[in-house]
BALOBA-1460 file (C-alpha; in Angstrom, 3 decimals):
// residues 67
<rec num="1" residu="m" x="33.403" y="19.855" z="-17.843"/>
<rec num="2" residu="l" x="31.836" y="22.540" z="-15.700"/>
<rec num="3" residu="a" x="30.591" y="19.979" z="-13.167"/>
<rec num="4" residu="q" x="34.126" y="18.723" z="-12.668"/>
<rec num="5" residu="t" x="35.499" y="22.153" z="-11.808"/>
<rec num="6" residu="m" x="32.810" y="23.151" z="-9.293"/>
<rec num="7" residu="l" x="33.350" y="22.183" z="-5.674"/>
<rec num="8" residu="p" x="30.377" y="21.071" z="-3.575"/>
<rec num="9" residu="r" x="29.307" y="23.639" z="-0.993"/>
<rec num="10" residu="r" x="27.810" y="22.904" z="2.386"/>
<rec num="11" residu="v" x="24.768" y="24.881" z="3.383"/>
<rec num="12" residu="a" x="24.647" y="25.778" z="7.054"/>
<rec num="13" residu="l" x="21.160" y="26.174" z="8.496"/>
<rec num="14" residu="a" x="20.529" y="27.904" z="11.773"/>
<rec num="15" residu="p" x="19.129" y="25.555" z="14.436"/>
<rec num="16" residu="r" x="15.382" y="25.916" z="14.900"/>
<rec num="17" residu="h" x="13.292" y="24.780" z="17.837"/>
<rec num="18" residu="a" x="9.728" y="23.571" z="17.374"/>
<rec num="19" residu="t" x="6.930" y="25.470" z="19.042"/>
<rec num="20" residu="t" x="4.344" y="23.821" z="21.265"/>
<rec num="21" residu="p" x="1.621" y="23.761" z="18.554"/>
<rec num="22" residu="e" x="4.085" y="22.223" z="16.101"/>
<rec num="23" residu="l" x="5.050" y="19.531" z="18.597"/>
<rec num="24" residu="a" x="1.368" y="18.806" z="19.268"/>
<rec num="25" residu="a" x="0.671" y="18.494" z="15.528"/>
<rec num="26" residu="v" x="3.547" y="16.050" z="15.062"/>
<rec num="27" residu="a" x="2.457" y="14.013" z="18.093"/>
<rec num="28" residu="a" x="-1.103" y="13.844" z="16.730"/>
<rec num="29" residu="l" x="0.149" y="12.631" z="13.341"/>
<rec num="30" residu="i" x="2.373" y="9.988" z="14.900"/>
<rec num="31" residu="s" x="-0.264" y="8.614" z="17.272"/>
<rec num="32" residu="e" x="-3.126" y="8.606" z="14.735"/>
<rec num="33" residu="e" x="-4.377" y="5.168" z="13.679"/>
<rec num="34" residu="e" x="-4.050" y="4.201" z="10.042"/>
<rec num="35" residu="s" x="-7.213" y="4.346" z="8.019"/>
<rec num="36" residu="a" x="-8.325" y="1.610" z="5.654"/>
<rec num="37" residu="v" x="-7.051" y="2.357" z="2.166"/>
<rec num="38" residu="s" x="-9.042" y="-0.283" z="0.333"/>
<rec num="39" residu="d" x="-12.098" y="-2.374" z="0.934"/>
<rec num="40" residu="a" x="-10.412" y="-5.597" z="-0.072"/>
<rec num="41" residu="p" x="-12.424" y="-8.704" z="0.795"/>
<rec num="42" residu="l" x="-11.301" y="-10.547" z="3.887"/>
<rec num="43" residu="f" x="-10.573" y="-14.261" z="3.951"/>
<rec num="44" residu="r" x="-13.653" y="-16.238" z="4.915"/>
<rec num="45" residu="p" x="-13.142" y="-19.989" z="5.351"/>
<rec num="46" residu="e" x="-16.875" y="-20.699" z="4.962"/>
<rec num="47" residu="a" x="-16.757" y="-19.287" z="1.417"/>
<rec num="48" residu="v" x="-14.426" y="-22.079" z="0.256"/>
<rec num="49" residu="g" x="-17.300" y="-24.590" z="0.180"/>
<rec num="50" residu="a" x="-19.409" y="-22.324" z="-2.000"/>
<rec num="51" residu="l" x="-16.490" y="-21.845" z="-4.386"/>
<rec num="52" residu="l" x="-15.946" y="-25.592" z="-4.710"/>
<rec num="53" residu="l" x="-19.655" y="-26.183" z="-5.261"/>
<rec num="54" residu="g" x="-19.646" y="-23.557" z="-8.026"/>
<rec num="55" residu="l" x="-16.713" y="-25.286" z="-9.717"/>
<rec num="56" residu="l" x="-18.436" y="-28.674" z="-9.572"/>
<rec num="57" residu="l" x="-21.694" y="-27.346" z="-10.995"/>
<rec num="58" residu="s" x="-20.141" y="-25.251" z="-13.755"/>
<rec num="59" residu="p" x="-20.594" y="-26.580" z="-17.317"/>
<rec num="60" residu="k" x="-17.658" y="-28.400" z="-18.853"/>
<rec num="61" residu="e" x="-15.994" y="-27.297" z="-22.057"/>
<rec num="62" residu="p" x="-17.175" y="-29.134" z="-25.193"/>
<rec num="63" residu="k" x="-14.756" y="-31.735" z="-26.505"/>
<rec num="64" residu="e" x="-13.547" y="-31.595" z="-30.093"/>
<rec num="65" residu="e" x="-14.745" y="-34.353" z="-32.386"/>
<rec num="66" residu="r" x="-12.105" y="-36.746" z="-33.688"/>
<rec num="67" residu="h" x="-12.119" y="-37.751" z="-37.357"/>
């Protein structure tokens, strides 16, 4: 009920100008290259052959005996 009776107020902030060091800090953050977040493996086409060979050489599951 209280929220319905209150009117929203606008807050007026005085304009502020950035100083030269602040502008330089923002420019440095914007122009900085992104760093690698993870060391995820990259795609290597030559690894596909090794994966297929491993699948072919892996032992098969034993079959259940029928009665």
